[in-house]
N, C-alpha and C positions, 0 to 999 in steps of 0.2 A: 217250567223248562225255558231258558233263556231261548227266544228265536236267535238263530245268527247275525243277522241283519243290526239287530239291539247290540249284541255284541260286542260288533264292530263299532259300533258307534260310543258304547260305553269306555271302549280301549283308545277310541281316538279323543275322545274327551278328556280321559285321563293323563293321556300319552300329552296332548298340548297343555294341561293345564301344569304338565311338570317344566315346560320352556320357561326359560327367563326373559319372559316378555316385557320390555316396559313401558308400551304401550297398552293403555287403559282400554278394555274393552269399548265396544261402541256406546251400551246403553249408557256407562260410567263417562264416558267424553260429553254426550251429548246432554247429559245433566250437568256437566261442568260446563258447557256452552250456554244452555241457560241462564245458570247464574252470572256469567261473565258477559253476559248482553244486558245486565243490568247493571255493570261496575262502570266508572269512569274514573280517572284520576282527579284526584283533589284541586288541583292547578287548573284554572280555569283556560288557561289560555295551551295547556297541555291536552286537557279535555277537547277543548274545540279540533284539537289537530288529532284527536285522537278518533273522534267521531267523523272526521271527516276524509282520514286516511287508514286507520289501523283497523275499527271495528270489524268491517265487511268480512275480512279473512279472518280475524285472532275470535270470534265467537261462531265459525262456520264450520262444522265438523269434518267437513270434505275439501276443505281448501287446501290441506296440505299444510298450512301456519299452525304453528303451536296454538292452542287455546289460552285465553289469560287465565294465569295461575295454573296452567297444566306441566306441575314440578317436574315430572320423568321426562317429559319432551323437551323442555327448556335446561335441564342438565345435561342433557344430550348435547346440545348448542353450547353451553357454557364449556363443556371438556374440551374445548378449543382453547377456550381463554375467554377473557372478556373483551380484549381487543380484538378477536376474530369475529365474536359477536357484532361488535358496533361497526367494524369494518365492511362486515358483509350487510348490515341494515345500509349503509350510507351507500355502498355500490349496487346492490341487488343479489339475490339468491334465488338460484331455481323459478320459481314463478313470482317472487316478490320485486317489484322495480327498484330502480334505486329510491332510496330513502322513503320507502314503502309509498312513493306516489306523494311523499310530504315535501313539497318542493320549496315551501319555506321553514323547514325544521334546520335547525342546526345541528351540529354534532352533539350540543349538552340537549336540546330538546328531546332528539332520538334516544340518549342515554336515559332523558328521564321517562321515556316511552315505554324502553327494555325494561326498566325499574319497574316500572306499573305492569306491564303485562309478565314478566318473569318472578318478582319478587326480589330480585336480585340487583343491589346497586353496583354502578360499574365508576370506580374511581377517578375523581376530577385528573388526575395524572392521566390515564389512559384516554379520556375524552380529548386531553390537550394533544396527546401524542397522534390520536387516530384524526383528529381534526387538521392537524398540521401535514400528516400523509397525504391526507384529500384536499388540500388546500387550492388545488390548480384545478379542481373538477368541478361543474358547474354546479349551482346551487338553487 
């Protein structure tokens, strides 16, 4: 005989499993974060900027930032377009400060860091257009 409380738990688990939830379970995100903590951009300059400005949030599960290589979360952001992703990075969004606190990062640097973080390349045309749009902002 199944106890009522157990039956409710099983029903809840099955119901939740049926939901289309793109966010990975906490255990999967934690494993991804541990792997991400060992990864660095190949370019030495970008690597130094990443370690100084990006790594603290993009390898921390509870930061609200997408983890390095967390495809589902990066896909959500890229649905708005690569131009929006780069522009939001320059301007700041939610808890992320402008330029991710990388005050010496150019639009090209930020695009390179986004490529490392997301695995998606931002076109040179988009980088040039977004850089022009933000040209009057402090670097």
